[in-house]
N, C-alpha and C positions, 0 to 999 in steps of 0.2 A: 150766235148759235152757243148753248149754255152747254160748260165741261161740266163733270165731275170726278173727282177722285179720294183717295184715301189717305188722309199724311198721320201723324205721329205728333199730336200737337203738344209740340214744348213748354211753349209761352206759361203755362201754371202748370206747379207740381204739386200731388198730395202730397199729404206730411207720411206717407211711407214711402216714398218716392214714383212713384206708376204714375203718368204719364194718360191723357186722355186719345183714343183713337175717333176722330174726327173723317164726317167727309164734307169736301170742299166744293162750294160753287159756285161756278166763272160764269158771269153771264154782261157781258155791253160790260165790260173793266168794274162790276161791280164780285162781289166776293161775301161770302158767306159759310158758318161751317153749320154741320149737325153731328151730336152728338152718334155716336155708336153704342152710348153704353155702356162699353168693354176699356176695362183703363189696365194697362202694360207696365213691364219696366220697363228701361226702354234697350238693360241687353238681352231683351227676351224676341226685338219689333227688327224686324228682316227690314231695310230700307226697298234695298232693292228690286224687290218681289212685292212690295208691300202687303206683308202676310207675317204673320203672326209666327216666329219658329218654333224647334220640336222641343224646346228649351223651359218652354210656357204645356206645363199639366194638362190642359184645355185645350192646347191649338187646334184640335182639329175640331170639336166643334162651336170652337171661336170665330176662325177662320171662313167656317160652313157658314156661318151665321151673318157677318161682313162681306160673303162673295151674294150674297142673299140679296141684303138690304145694298148695295152698292146696284143690283142687278133693278133690285127693282125700280130703284133712285132715277136711271139711267133711261128706266122704259116710262119714265112720266115724264120727262126731261125733253124725253124725245121728239113724244105727241105733246109736247106745251105750246101754247100760244103765249105772245112773251106776258100776258098780267097774271099768267099762271106761273112761271118763270120771278116775275116780279114778286106772288107770295113768298115762292121760296127763299126770295134775300130779305122778308121783315124779319128781323129779329124775337124772336118764339113769346107769345105772351106771358109765358113764364118760363122758368126753369127747371130744364127736364131733371127727373130722376133716376140720381145714379145705381147701377147695377154694377159695382164693383166684383172687377174677381177675387177668392176667398181665397185670404192665405196658407199654406198648406201649413202644416205642424214643423215643419221643418224652417221652412223658410219662414213664418213665426218664432221658433227656438234662436237662431240664428241672427236674430237683432236683437233678443236677449242678452243673445254671448257678446253679441258685438257691444249691447251699452254698461254692460258688466266690466266690461275690458277698458269700456274709457271712461266706468268710475272704479280704477284700479281695487275691482275685488275679486283677482283673477282667481282665487279663491274657489268659488259659485261657479264663475264661467267653466272649468275646469268640469263639474261637475253638470253640467248642466253640457259641453260636449259629452262627455263620456255616457248620458242615458242619451244625448242624439246618435251617439255611433252606435251602441247596443242595441239603440231603438231599431236604427237601418237595416239592422243581421236578420230584423223579426218583417219587416216591411220596407223594401232595401228601394224600392222606384216608388217616387218624389210626392207620387200622387196622394198622401197619404193627407186626410182635414179630419180636423175635430169630431165634426160632428161624427166618424165613422170610428171612433173611441168608445164605445160604449159598453156594458157589462160582459158583453161573447169574447171581444178587445180584449179588455184586460184580464180575463182568465186565459183562452186561448195563451197571451201572450204571460203572464207568471207561468202558461204552464212550461212556456216552450223555455224560462232560465232556468226553471228548479233542472228541466234535463242537460244541458250547459252545467251542475253541477256546482252554482253558486252561492251560497250563503244568503241565510235567508232574509239578513242585513241589509247586505245588498241589492237583492233583487226588492225590498221594501221603501231600498232609496231610490230604485234606479223608476218607481211606481211612484212615491212620491213627486221625483223632480214634473214629472209628468203632468203630476195631481196639477203642480206647481205651475205651470204651462198651462193648463186647462184655468185655474183661476185667474186667469192672465188674462186672456182674451176671451171669458167672458166681460170683466169688464171694461177690455176694449172695442166691444160687442162683433167679436169675432167667431163665434161662435152663441146659440142663443143659453139663455142658463137650463133651458126646461129639458137639454141632452144631460145634462151633468149624471158623469155615471157613478160620482165616488156618493154618491148619498145608499146608495144599492154595494156600491165597493167595498167595502172596508179593509183597510190598511192599518197594522199591526204590527209593530217594531219584537223584536225580539231579544228578553232579557238578559245582556251580554255577563261574561265569568264579571266578579270580582272580581277587579282591576289594582285596588290596595293591596298593602301590603301590610303587616303590624311594623311595628318600629325596631325587631329584633332584624327585621329583615334588612331596614334599612341601615339600622350599626355596620350589620353585618358589614355590607356596600361597602359603607364609608370607613367604614376599618380595612378595609382590605390592603391586600402589602402591594402595594404596584410601583412598576416601575414608574418615576418624576417621566415625567414631559416625553410619555409613550401613546399611542392614541388609547390604549386601555386608561390610562389616566385623564391622557384630555377629558375623554366623553366623561369617564364618572363624577367632574369636578364641573360638566353642563349639570347634570343629570341634578347633582346635590343642588346648586346652581340655583334652577326650578325648586327644584323643594322649598330652601330658604326661603324665597321668593312670593311668596304661599303660594306655589302649582301656576306660576310665570307656563305661557305654552314656548313653545321652543320658537316659534315662530319669532312671536314678541323679543324674545329672547336672546335672539339674532340679531336682531336689528334695535336695540340699546344702543347708543353712544354718550357719550362728556354731558350732550345737551341735558338727558334722561335725570345726571343726578345732581339736588338741590342738598345742602345743606346738610350729607348725613341719608339722606335718602333717595330712589328712585322712585322719580311720575312718569309715568309710561300711560301713553293712550291703548287699550287694548284693539289689532288690527280685523278681530270676531264681531265683535259688539260694541266697539268707537267708546267704551265707556273708560274710565280711567284712573288708575289706580295710583295708590301716596303707598310705599312701601318701605318704611324704616332697616337700612342695613346695617345684622350685625354683623359681628365683627368673621362667625365663619364666610359669609358672602365675600365682604369687605376682603379678607386676603385672594379667596378666590381670584375678584375683579382685579388687585396688583399684581397678577403672575401675570395677566394678559394684556397690562397695558402698553401701549403702544404697539404692537401689537398690528393693530384692524383700523379702518377710520370707526370699526363699534368697537363696543366694549370688552365682543371675544371673537377670536379669529376663524368663525363662525361661517359667514353670510361675500357671498363674491363682493368686495371692492370695488368693484372695477365694473359692474353690469350695470348696462346703456338702460333698461326696459324693467316695472315692476314684473312686467313677466319673465323674464329672463331671472331677475333678485330671488323669485318666487321656486320655481321652480332646482336653484341652487342650494336653498333652503330647504328644500322636500330632498332630497338626493342628499343632503348632509343627516336631514332626519332618520333615515334608511340605515343610514354608517350610526348614528347611536345607538340607536335603537340594535343594532346589530354585533353591537361590543357591548351593551350592558347584559344581550342573552349570553355572550360568551361569562362575560363574567359574573351571573349566575351563574352557567353550568357550572365552574369549577368552584364558588363556595358552596353548591351544591343545594342553590335552594330551585324550588320545585315552582312556585308562584315565578311566572310570565312579567318582564319587567320592558317598561318600556318609557318613555318620554310623557304614557299619558299616568302612568304610578304617581309622578308627585306630587300632580295635585290630586289624583282623587287620594293619597296616603294621606297625606297633611288635612282633607279633611273628616277621615277615619282617625284618626291619632286626634288629634283636635275632639272629636267628638268622646273620643276614650276618656282623654284630659279632665273631658267634666266640661267644655264650654258647649254655652245654646247655641240649635240648631239655624238660630236666624245672626247669631255672632258669627259661625260660622259662615253663612251663605254671606253674608256682609264683607269677610276677608276676600270669599271666593269671586264679590262681586255680582253673585245669584241675585232674583228678586227673594224675595218672601213671604210668604199668605198674610202674616199678623201686622196691619198696618199700622199700628198702636206701637207698638216692637218699633217697626220700621223706622218711625218719627222719630222714638226714643234715640234710635243707632243712630239716625243724622245726625242727635245734637250732641254726641260725644264725642269726645276727644278721640283724637285718631291711635291716641295712648293707649286704648282700650285694646284697639285689631295690635297694637304692637307691641302688647304684654301674651294674649294669645299668641303671635307668632316664635318672639322668644319661648317658650312655656313648649311650646312643639319641638322647636330646634333643639334646644336642649335635650330634650325626652330622647335623641337619638343618637348625643355626643357619647 
């Protein structure tokens, strides 16, 4: 007599980690399988009950489908003669069309986050995680599919975030990240391109307040009478060093080591973009680095020497950046500076002061490592000696002395 049972076939795993649920048919010591056209993850399968767990958002529909097909096969085999059963044991003439369970937005986003972590892109992973966490406050159940994210969904979500008193650009960041998820899902054929909602729902960031300050403000910060080797003095030094190194980001500044110094120059690859920078160390920058020499395996005693993971290292730097900004705010307040001073101020101010000094936009962009539109000028600058940017930086640094 022929028998049939439901199995999770673990012989072949799909790229997304799921397995096929098959019907295994046995008759006279011969076995074959028939696909149910359902794919699930191992953690969603209950081996004891041969059913899909509640952790799968479609468990009710899929279990109902499985039971019906299982009953149909049982009925057919029960009344079949030997020849009919043998037909069941023959290989299928053509591969069956696979009907995959669609990934939810949250499942797909988690895969992206895991990949970012594997690639040591911790900052982006945090942005993606934050986006998912906030989205879950609006749609807390797991059954959110890309098809559900339409113009109406985005409009309601935006209103929800506005009512939570989030800043415009914070809302923009969350919606832009959802757009990134959607674009990636289209490329991977998880959702049809025709459903793309962002052609109608436009995202526009709000212009931020000016982050740059005039040279006189930087000069006041530089010349402020601060007690040596106090947190005020140290954090002022970190800020100034960022400025001297053409607005190097605090993350990159924290990660500099002796290996980044070559022949009186700082050579480093920016963590955010992967672009290499080559900056001459002027005497002001050298004096700051010399003061902290030997205190850490890094050039500055900011990052955690003992961090065992890249994520731990980045969390410490993120925390220390907040501390730097806290002291910069207090220094500015004591100096009666009305503008907000943060670590970003160094980079923006370098560009503004360079522009006021008469340097071209193309040269400033080259110094900051930005792309610029004039290809002819770009080629021209690429062929220039590095001394062109060195000279510009020397002029800018001198202007705040």
